C-alpha positions as CSV (number, residue, x, y, z in Angstrom):
1,X,-134.2,-20.6,-8.2
2,X,-132.9,-17.7,-10.2
3,X,-129.6,-17.7,-8.3
4,X,-129.2,-21.4,-9.1
5,X,-129.8,-20.9,-12.8
6,X,-127.3,-18.0,-12.8
7,X,-124.7,-20.3,-11.1
8,X,-125.3,-23.0,-13.7
9,X,-124.9,-20.5,-16.6
10,X,-121.7,-19.2,-15.1
11,X,-120.3,-22.7,-14.9
12,X,-121.3,-23.5,-18.5
13,X,-119.8,-20.2,-19.7
14,X,-116.6,-21.0,-17.8
15,X,-116.3,-24.4,-19.4
16,X,-116.9,-22.9,-22.9
17,X,-114.1,-20.4,-22.3
18,X,-111.7,-23.0,-21.1
19,X,-112.5,-25.3,-24.1
20,X,-112.0,-22.3,-26.5
21,X,-108.7,-21.5,-24.9
22,X,-107.6,-25.1,-25.1
23,X,-108.6,-25.3,-28.7
24,X,-106.7,-22.2,-29.6
25,X,-103.6,-23.4,-27.7
26,X,-103.8,-26.9,-29.3
27,X,-104.3,-25.3,-32.8
28,X,-101.2,-23.2,-32.3
29,X,-99.2,-26.3,-31.2
30,X,-100.3,-28.1,-34.4
31,X,-99.4,-25.1,-36.5
32,X,-95.9,-24.9,-34.9
33,X,-95.5,-28.6,-35.5
34,X,-96.5,-28.1,-39.2
35,X,-93.9,-25.4,-39.6
36,X,-91.2,-27.7,-38.3
37,X,-92.5,-30.5,-40.6
38,X,-92.3,-28.1,-43.6
39,X,-88.8,-27.1,-42.7
40,X,-87.7,-30.7,-42.5
41,X,-89.6,-32.2,-45.4
42,X,-90.0,-29.2,-47.7
43,X,-92.8,-27.2,-49.2
44,X,-94.4,-30.2,-50.9
45,X,-95.1,-32.0,-47.6
46,X,-98.4,-33.8,-47.5
47,X,-101.0,-33.8,-44.7
48,X,-100.0,-37.5,-43.9
49,X,-96.3,-36.4,-43.6
50,X,-97.2,-33.4,-41.4
51,X,-99.3,-35.6,-39.1
52,X,-96.4,-38.2,-38.9
53,X,-93.9,-35.5,-38.1
54,X,-96.0,-34.0,-35.4
55,X,-96.8,-37.4,-34.0
56,X,-100.6,-37.3,-34.4
57,X,-103.1,-38.9,-36.7
58,X,-104.4,-37.1,-39.7
59,X,-107.9,-37.3,-38.0
60,X,-106.6,-35.0,-35.3
61,X,-105.4,-32.4,-37.8
62,X,-108.8,-32.4,-39.5
63,X,-110.4,-31.9,-36.0
64,X,-108.8,-28.5,-35.8
65,X,-108.4,-27.6,-39.5
66,X,-111.1,-27.9,-42.2
67,X,-108.6,-28.9,-44.9
68,X,-105.0,-28.2,-46.1
69,X,-106.1,-24.7,-47.2
70,X,-107.2,-23.9,-43.7
71,X,-103.9,-25.2,-42.3
72,X,-101.9,-23.2,-44.9
73,X,-103.7,-20.0,-43.8
74,X,-103.0,-20.8,-40.2
75,X,-99.3,-21.3,-41.0
76,X,-99.2,-17.9,-42.8
77,X,-100.9,-16.1,-39.9
78,X,-98.6,-17.8,-37.3
79,X,-95.5,-16.9,-39.2
80,X,-96.7,-13.3,-39.6
81,X,-97.7,-12.9,-36.0
82,X,-94.6,-14.6,-34.4
83,X,-91.9,-13.6,-36.8
84,X,-92.5,-11.2,-39.7
85,X,-94.6,-8.5,-38.0
86,X,-92.4,-8.5,-34.8
87,X,-89.2,-8.3,-36.9
88,X,-90.6,-5.4,-38.9
89,X,-91.9,-3.6,-35.8
90,X,-88.4,-3.8,-34.3
91,X,-86.8,-2.4,-37.5
92,X,-89.3,0.5,-37.7
93,X,-88.8,1.4,-34.0
94,X,-84.9,1.4,-34.3
95,X,-82.8,4.4,-33.6
96,X,-81.4,4.4,-37.1
97,X,-82.2,7.3,-39.4
98,X,-82.0,8.3,-43.1
99,X,-80.4,5.9,-45.5
100,X,-79.5,3.4,-42.8
101,X,-83.1,3.1,-41.6
102,X,-84.4,2.7,-45.1
103,X,-82.0,-0.1,-45.9
104,X,-82.6,-1.8,-42.5
105,X,-86.4,-1.9,-43.0
106,X,-86.0,-3.5,-46.4
107,X,-83.2,-5.8,-45.2
108,X,-85.3,-7.2,-42.3
109,X,-88.3,-7.9,-44.6
110,X,-86.2,-9.7,-47.3
111,X,-84.0,-11.7,-44.8
112,X,-87.0,-12.7,-42.7
113,X,-88.8,-14.2,-45.7
114,X,-85.6,-15.6,-47.2
115,X,-84.7,-17.4,-43.9
116,X,-87.9,-19.5,-44.3
117,X,-87.9,-20.6,-47.9
118,X,-89.8,-23.8,-47.4
119,X,-92.7,-22.4,-45.3
120,X,-92.8,-19.4,-47.7
121,X,-93.2,-21.7,-50.8
122,X,-95.7,-23.9,-48.9
123,X,-97.9,-20.9,-48.3
124,X,-97.5,-19.3,-51.7
125,X,-98.3,-22.5,-53.5
126,X,-101.8,-22.4,-52.1
127,X,-104.2,-20.2,-54.0
128,X,-107.1,-20.2,-51.5
129,X,-109.0,-16.9,-50.8
130,X,-108.3,-17.3,-47.1
131,X,-104.6,-17.6,-47.6
132,X,-104.6,-14.5,-49.9
133,X,-106.5,-12.6,-47.2
134,X,-104.0,-13.6,-44.5
135,X,-101.1,-12.4,-46.7
136,X,-102.9,-9.1,-47.5
137,X,-103.7,-8.6,-43.8
138,X,-100.1,-9.0,-42.7
139,X,-99.0,-6.6,-45.5
140,X,-101.6,-4.0,-44.3
141,X,-100.4,-4.3,-40.7
142,X,-96.8,-3.6,-41.8
143,X,-97.8,-0.8,-44.2
144,X,-99.8,0.9,-41.4
145,X,-96.8,0.6,-39.1
146,X,-94.6,2.2,-41.7
147,X,-97.2,4.9,-42.3
148,X,-97.3,5.8,-38.6
149,X,-93.4,6.0,-38.5
150,X,-93.3,8.1,-41.7
151,X,-96.0,10.4,-40.5
152,X,-94.3,10.9,-37.1
153,X,-90.9,11.6,-38.5
154,X,-92.2,14.0,-41.2
155,X,-94.4,15.9,-38.7
156,X,-91.4,16.3,-36.4
157,X,-89.6,18.4,-39.1
158,X,-92.7,20.2,-40.3
159,X,-93.3,18.3,-43.6
160,X,-96.7,17.7,-45.2
161,X,-97.8,14.2,-44.1
162,X,-100.7,13.8,-46.5
163,X,-99.0,11.2,-48.6
164,X,-97.6,9.1,-45.8
165,X,-100.2,6.3,-46.0
166,X,-100.0,6.0,-49.9
167,X,-96.2,5.9,-49.8
168,X,-96.2,3.3,-47.0
169,X,-98.5,1.0,-48.9
170,X,-96.6,1.6,-52.2
171,X,-93.3,0.7,-50.5
172,X,-94.5,-2.4,-48.7
173,X,-96.4,-3.7,-51.8
174,X,-93.4,-3.1,-54.0
175,X,-90.9,-4.8,-51.7
176,X,-93.3,-7.7,-51.1
177,X,-93.8,-8.3,-54.8
178,X,-90.1,-8.0,-55.6
179,X,-89.1,-10.3,-52.8
180,X,-91.7,-12.9,-54.0
181,X,-90.4,-12.7,-57.5
182,X,-86.8,-13.2,-56.2
183,X,-87.8,-16.1,-54.0
184,X,-89.3,-17.8,-57.0
185,X,-86.3,-17.2,-59.2
186,X,-83.2,-15.8,-57.3
187,X,-81.0,-14.6,-60.1
188,X,-79.2,-12.1,-57.8
189,X,-78.0,-12.4,-54.2
190,X,-80.1,-11.2,-51.3
191,X,-77.7,-8.3,-50.6
192,X,-78.1,-7.2,-54.2
193,X,-81.9,-7.4,-54.0
194,X,-81.8,-5.4,-50.8
195,X,-79.6,-2.7,-52.3
196,X,-81.6,-2.4,-55.5
197,X,-84.8,-2.0,-53.5
198,X,-83.0,0.5,-51.2
199,X,-81.7,2.4,-54.3
200,X,-85.3,2.9,-55.5
201,X,-86.8,3.7,-52.1
202,X,-84.1,6.0,-50.9
203,X,-84.2,8.0,-54.2
204,X,-88.0,8.3,-53.9
205,X,-87.7,9.5,-50.2
206,X,-85.1,12.1,-51.2
207,X,-87.5,13.5,-53.8
208,X,-90.3,13.6,-51.3
209,X,-88.1,15.5,-48.8
210,X,-87.0,18.0,-51.4
211,X,-90.5,19.3,-51.7
212,X,-91.3,18.8,-48.0
213,X,-93.9,16.2,-48.8
214,X,-96.1,18.8,-50.4
215,X,-98.2,17.8,-53.4
216,X,-98.6,21.4,-54.5
217,X,-94.8,22.0,-54.5
218,X,-94.3,18.8,-56.4
219,X,-96.8,19.8,-59.0
220,X,-95.3,23.3,-59.4
221,X,-91.7,22.1,-59.6
222,X,-90.1,21.4,-63.0
223,X,-89.5,17.7,-63.7
224,X,-86.5,17.6,-66.1
225,X,-85.2,14.2,-67.2
226,X,-82.2,13.1,-65.1
227,X,-78.7,13.8,-66.4
228,X,-76.8,10.7,-67.3
229,X,-73.4,10.2,-65.9
230,X,-70.6,11.4,-68.3
231,X,-69.2,7.9,-68.7
232,X,-72.5,6.6,-70.1
233,X,-72.5,9.4,-72.7
234,X,-69.0,8.8,-73.9
């Protein structure tokens, strides 16, 4: 009797796992369809238009997503998981070094976001807490990857790595906010944005290297104001 009960439990558990896997796969298919609908119809696309583009009824969408906020969050997570994070991981693991690596990391982030303006605006127009958490989670993943890379490269040359995490989060947060502002009001080209952000990040990294990453050396060093180029003084 106990063996029969165990067999029934296993079958029930197997069905639950298959249903869960089917639900996840179907949800991903609907998110991918939503992304295509947004690309074709723009960031102001409605749930009715999304359903029509995918070829399902709106009822089907609401079977897998609580509301548009839930769908928006899923779109952000899907974009981060399939595009943004893989692209950043590739840039961070490249064989580039120094200035070229700094610019490449920034370029990949800016161009990945800029290549998807409609999905980006669709997500950012939503102010739900779940969307904000999805954005923050993707930023944290990227910042942690950057922190690991910084710590590894600094340790290789004997630098103090104590500030690696703080610098990584500062860099990712700054680049994300600057890119968001630029996407909302692009007054300069993407190349100019990339180079301005690289100018700031590279200058900061040079300062860190000069003191070997050491907070004590930084505190003990003099901090004179920078000398202006002669042409600006004339």
